[in-house]
N, C-alpha and C positions, 0 to 999 in steps of 0.2 A: 479579398485582401492581396496587396503585392506579395512575392516571393520575400525572403528574408535577405539583407544582404549585408556584409560587412563592409565597414569603410575602410579595413585595414588592406594595400595594395597584396602586402604576403600574409595575408588573414587567415586563421585556425579554419580549419576543417575537420569538425565535427560530424563521427557517426555514432548513432541513436540506434540497437539494438532494440525492438521494442514498441509497440505503438500502443500499449495499454496506457493507464492512468498514468503512472512515472514516467512513460517517456513523451507521452504526449504534453505533458505539465512541463518537461522540460525543455522540449522542442520549444512551447510558447514562451517560455523564460528567456531563453535563448535571442528568439523573436524579437521580443521587447527591448533588449540589448542591442542589437544589431547585428549579430555574430549566426554567420552563416551554420546549417547545418542539413543533415540528410537522415531521415528513420528510414532502417529498414528493418520489414515484418513479415516473418514467415509466413504469415495467413494471407488469403487473398486478396482481406480490405480488413477496415478495421471493425473490432467486435470485441465484445466484451461479455464474459460468461457470470453467470450468476443470475440475482434476480434484485435484491434491495441493496444499497448501502448509503450510509451516510459519514459527514465530515465535521469533525471536532472545532471547536473555537480557533485551537491553533493551527490548523490544517488551512481553513478558511482565514485568517491572517495570513498564513506562508503564499496562499493564490493572491491576495492583494499584492503583496511584495514582489510576487514572480513576476505578474501582469495581471493590470486593472481587467484586463479582458477576459483572464481567466474565471476570477469570483464572479463578474457579471453574469456569463456565460452559465456556469453552476447554480446562479440564482434564478434564471429563466426557467428552468428543469426543474429543480427541488422541489419536493412539496412542502407545501406551508404545515408548520405546526399545530397540531389541534391543541397541546398546552406543551409550552417549554418545560418538562420536565422527563427526565426518565425516572419511569415509574416499574417498582419489583412489586411482586402479588406472591402470596403464598398458595402457587398452585395446586399444592398437594391436599392441604387439610381444610383450608378456611376460604379462601378466593378472598382475602383481605388483603389491603395493601400492608407492605411489610416496611419499604421506604419510598421516598421522593427525593431527587435532588435535582436541583435547577440548573438548567443547561445556557442562560442567557436567553437575551430576548433575541427570539427568532434562532436561537445556536441549534446545531448539530442537524439542521436540516436533513431529511434522506430522499432518497429518489432510485428510479429502477437504474442500474448502472449504464446499463448502454444508452439509457436516453442523456445521461449526462457525461458518456466517453463521446457519442456523436455529435451533442454540442461542442464541446472544448475541437473534435476533428473538424469540425467547419471552419475552425478558425488557422486550420496549419493548411500552405500551399500545396496544392495538389501534386506541384514539381519537385515537392521537397521530401516525399515519400515512396519508397519501392515497397511495393508487395511480392508476397511469395520468393523472400530472399532469406535463406538460413545459413548462420556462419557456420561455416566448417573449421579453419584456421587463420590464426592472425601471426603477422609476420614481423620482428623488427626490423629497418631498413638502415643504412648506414647513416643516411641524411637526416634520422629522428622521425621521421614517418613510422606509418604501421600498415602494410599490406593486408586486406583481410580475403578471403578468401570464400565463395561462397558454396553450397552443395550442387548448385546447378552448372558450376564452372567457371561461373565468372568473380570477378575482382575489381577491389577499389582500395584507395589510399586515403587516411586520414591522419591528422595528428594526436588527435584524441578517439578514444573508442570506451562507449559508456553503456554497459549492459543493463538493460531495463526489461527484461526478457524472462519474467516471472519465474516462479520457483523452481524450475527445470532448466537452472539456465545454462547454457551452454559457455556465456562469457566466465561466467564463475570458474565452470568448470576450467578453462584456460588459466583464470590468475590461480587458480590450487589446485593444480594438477596430481602433485604428490599426495593428495590427501583423501583416497577413497574411501576411506570411513569415516571423514566427518566435511563438515560443511556440506551437505547431504539432507533434505528434508526428511524427515522420518513422522511416522503414522504418530498423534497424540494421542490416541487410545479414546479419540472422538469422533464423531461423523453425524452429517446432519440431510434433514429432507428441507428443501425450500419450492414455496410455491407461490403463486400471483392467483390470487381469489378474488373475481366481482364483487364490488362493493354491496352490492343489494342483498345477495344471500350471505357476507359477513356481516351487515345490520342486524339482519332476522335474528341470525344466531347468536349476535354478541349486544345488542344494543348500540346505540350512535355514540356514545361514550365511550366505550371498550375497540370499535371498530375504527374510531377518530381519531386517536391520536396512540402515541408507543406504549404499550407495555411488555410486561418481560413475567413469566411466570416461573416462578422458581420451585423445584422439588427433590429426591433423591435421586442422583442418578442423570437427572434429564433438565432439561430447560426448556422453554419455547418463546419465542418473540413475538409482537405483530406490530404492524406499523403501517398505515395509508400510503401510498405512491401514486404518480399515473396522475396529479392532482384529486388525488382523494377518488377514483376511476378504480380503484383493485386495495386491495388488502395484501401488502407481503407478510405471508408467513415463516419463521426460520425454527424449525425443531432440531435438537442439538439431543443427542443420546451417547453415552458412555457404552465403551464396548472392553471386553474382557478377551478378545481375539486378535491375531493380528490380521492386518487388511488383507485381501485375497490376493492384490495385485497391487506393489507398493510403487509398479511404476505407472498405475493408473489414477485419476481421482474417483472416478466413479467407480459403481458395481450395482449390477442388479437389486432392487429394491422392492418394499411392497407396502402399502398402508396399511395391511395387518400389523406388520411391524409396529408402526408408530400407535397404532390402537391397543394393542396390548401393551408397549412401554408405558401410557399413560392410562390403564385400565383404572387405576386404583385413586388415580387423582381427583379432583373437584368437576361437579359440573360443564364449568365456563371452559376449562384446558379440553374435555370430554368435543364439546361442540366445537371448539376450534377445528382438533382432531379431524371432526367428520367432515370440516370443509375441505380437507386436501384429494386433489383428485387420485381415483384406483390405481394408475399407473405413474410410477417414479423412481427415478433414480437413486440411489442416495450416495454422496461425496463424502469423502474422507477430507478430515483435517489434518494437512500435514502441517509441521514448524519446524522451524531450525534451535528448537529449546535446548535441547540434550545435545547437537552436535550445531555447533554456532562455526559461520566464517571466521577462521581468525584475521583477516584482513580483507578491506572490500575493494582493494587497492592493489596493483601491480604496476609500475612505471606508468604507462601512460593510458591503461585500462581499469576503469573499475566498474562497479555495481551499484545499482541502486534499487529502492525499493524493495519485491517479495525474492531479488535476484539475489540481495545482499542479506536481508534480514525477515524471511518468510516469518508471519506467525497467525495465529489464530483469529477469528473472527470478533473474538469476545469480550472487545474493550472499543471496538471499533475504532481500530486506529491505523491499522495497514494502510491503508490508501491515504491516509495523513501525513503517514511516515514516508509513505513517497513523494509526497508534495513536498514536506521539508527538504529530503533527498535533493529534488529537484531544484529548490532555491537555493542551496547553498551551492550548489554545483554553477549554477546559472552566474550567481556572483563571484566562485573563484575564477571562470572562466571567463568573465569579462573583465576581471583583474589583470589579469595574462593580455588581451586583447588593448586594455590601453595603456599596459606598461610596453608595449610592443609598439603603440603606436608613437608614446612616448621616446621610444629608443631608450631604455634602461636595460633592456636585456644584454645589447650590445655592449652600453657601457659598461654593463657589471659582468661582462664575457659568459653571459648565462643564455646558451639557445633555448631557443622556444621551444625545443623538447624539455629540455629543463624545468622552465617555468611551468612546463603542462606537469611535469611528475611534481612538483611544490604546489602546486595548486590540488592536485588530487590528494597529496597528501594529507593538504590541512581539511580537505571534506572529511577523508577517513578519522583523523585524530576529532573531528567535530561530533562526527555524526556517529562512531560507533557505542561510546557508552548509552549513549541515551536512545537509540534503537534497540539493542540489546536488554536493555531495560526495559523494554515494551514488551519485549517478547517474552522475559520472564514473568512480568504483572497479569498478562495475556495468561497463562496459564493458571496463576492465581485467583484471576478473576472467573473462571469458568470453575473452580472447584469453590468457589463463595457462592456460584447462582444454583450449582447441584448439590450443596450441603455436602461436599467433600470434604472441609475443610475441619481438622477436630477440634480447633478451639474455637470455632464460630458453628458449623451445624445451621440450623433453623433459625437460631437466636437473630430476631429481627435488626435491635439495637447492637448487636457487635456485627453483623452483615454491613449494615449502613456507615458506621464508623470504616471497616476496611475499604470498602469498596469504594469511599469518596475520595480519598487519597489517594488511589489510585488513579481513579480518573482526573482527580485534579491537578498531579504531577505531571500529566500528557498535557492536560488542557491549558494552565496556567504557566506554560514554557516560556522563556522569552527568545522567542524567534529573532526579533530584531539583533538581539545580541549573540546567538548565535550568529548571523551573517556575520558580522564585524568580527567576530573572532576568528572565523574560518578567514577570512581577508586580509586580517592582519597575518593570521600564521604564514600564508601562501604567500606575504610578501617579506615573513620574517624568519621565526626560526625554523618555520619546515624549507624556507630556501636554503638556508643556509647550509642545512642537512644536505641537501641535492648537491649544493657546492661542492661540498668538504667529501663527500660520497660517504654520508653516512646514515642515509636513507635504508631503513627496516622495514620491508615490505610486510612480514609474517609478526 
């Protein structure tokens, strides 16, 4: 695929920091709109940690609006659903179905994170990605540009800097330097074990139905999820446990773990859950689940810099919405930056005595104003969901009827969102109220 080109002679120079799900989706959205970009990734290559991931219906709609090639690539490697339902089982006492929720025809398909990212990465021109680049500082210049300096001593200039650099975001630190106690991911008192198990032993342990589609096993202070990936060749297992102790090192996601810890946690659970636990490898690390529920960022934007995805609103995996929120972020950013590029080409910036830098600021402000409440609500709802799964909600407990009612509306708030309306609102704000705020000097980034 040829490199993206910008039809404007004096076009936007967009720097994307981070080559994960959000960064790559943003790049492909800009590419579809013929807007130039460069991705700067601190790792030496594309990489995606973790095992399985799924994308909800709203995320799939956002992919299609972002770039049809994005959703096509996702579908090429996503695992077909055994059944188009989320299914929750009482994993503690009865092994019986508590509730099932339809996800739509071929909806919420999952796959290996690395497989999906690799398929998307194939669409990104190699010359548009710079690896082993870690941002150190960013400086505003008199001409309205940004000078980005990297830890290796190199530097570059850009008109826009978008941090898609994950939960430990350097760009978020630069946007909110005066908030050392806030806007920092904290331990959610949940940690997980995850593994990919070959399908033959999984079928032998669980039978073809339980191994062939998505199930969650609920119970006191823990839950366990299984679903097939890799063309039904392996079973993805995610075990989530509650913790009463601080995480050993708040700067690291992983800590030494043991299968024995999982065996002990599920010792009193039903036989099916214990057979799933038996499938786990003997040697495993455990992963802390950090989020920003208690210490949210006060804004995602400052001037011509912004953050997106986990860098802006890190959340746990319990509603399967974190990756999808990053895709939605990418769609809005691509749309408002396209509006800037189009207005520049039409000369509207000059006519209104509005510099390119001010147009960019208005676009990013619109992105922040449209995305902030939506994404923060998902972070909070994800905390609620894990309490429901682990029978820690005092009003619901293990009551299946109450559980179904409470979990359904939280999922549907995410899935049934008006993605198209969100984009229209953001573009309108970038050309209307948010642009006027920039012109009049009334922008408040906090």
